[in-house]
C-alpha positions in Angstrom: -7.7 -12.3 40.0 -11.3 -12.3 41.1 -12.2 -13.1 44.7 -13.2 -16.7 45.6 -16.3 -18.4 46.2 -16.5 -19.2 50.2 -13.1 -18.4 51.0 -13.3 -15.3 53.3 -10.0 -15.0 54.8 -9.0 -11.2 53.6 -11.8 -10.8 56.6 -10.4 -13.3 59.7 -6.6 -13.1 59.4 -5.8 -10.0 58.6 -5.8 -7.7 62.1 -8.4 -4.0 61.4 -6.8 -1.4 63.5 -9.2 1.1 62.9 -13.2 1.3 63.6 -15.5 -1.9 61.9 -19.3 -0.6 62.2 -20.3 -2.6 65.1 -16.1 -3.4 66.1 -15.8 -0.2 68.0 -11.0 -1.4 68.5 -11.5 -2.4 65.5 -10.7 -6.6 64.6 -8.3 -8.8 66.0 -5.9 -10.8 63.4 -7.2 -14.3 63.0 -10.8 -13.0 64.5 -13.9 -13.0 61.7 -15.7 -9.7 60.8 -18.7 -9.2 62.5 -19.9 -8.3 58.9 -18.9 -11.7 57.4 -21.9 -13.3 56.0 -23.0 -17.8 56.2 -21.8 -18.3 53.3 -18.3 -16.0 53.6 -19.0 -12.8 52.0 -19.0 -9.4 52.7 -22.1 -7.9 54.4 -21.3 -4.8 53.8 -19.4 -5.2 50.3 -21.1 -1.9 47.2 -22.0 -0.1 50.5 -20.8 3.3 52.0 -20.1 2.3 55.3 -17.6 -0.5 54.0 -14.2 0.2 55.7 -11.7 1.8 53.3 -9.2 -0.3 54.4 -11.1 -3.6 52.9 -12.3 -1.6 50.0 -8.8 -1.2 48.9 -8.3 -5.3 49.3 -7.5 -6.8 46.0 -7.2 -10.4 45.4 -4.5 -10.9 44.2 -2.1 -15.1 43.6 0.3 -13.9 46.5 -1.8 -13.2 49.3 -4.8 -15.5 48.3 -2.9 -18.1 46.8 -4.2 -20.8 45.4 -7.7 -21.9 48.0 -9.2 -20.9 51.3 -6.2 -22.7 53.7 -3.4 -20.9 51.6 -4.7 -17.4 51.9 -5.4 -17.4 55.8 -1.7 -18.9 56.0 -0.8 -16.4 53.5 -2.4 -14.0 55.0 -1.6 -14.3 58.8 2.1 -14.4 57.7 2.0 -10.9 56.2 -0.3 -10.2 59.1 3.1 -11.7 61.5 5.7 -9.7 60.1 4.6 -6.2 59.7 3.5 -6.4 63.4 
């Protein structure tokens, strides 16, 4: 599955406990990443400073659902189940 345009759910819904460029304490679940652009693309995509946790995320139907709203919900559910 390819990432869908104008989604960004993976940059919003999950918490990231490790440091990110400009976010030394990571980010909370539901908080948009500092590097999420207005068109919901990652400003660090393809750059060496992109965190490994972000680079290993792969779009999959069971995580991304059928659209952004479902992806936000699914990732939030996974987040709450693993906390």
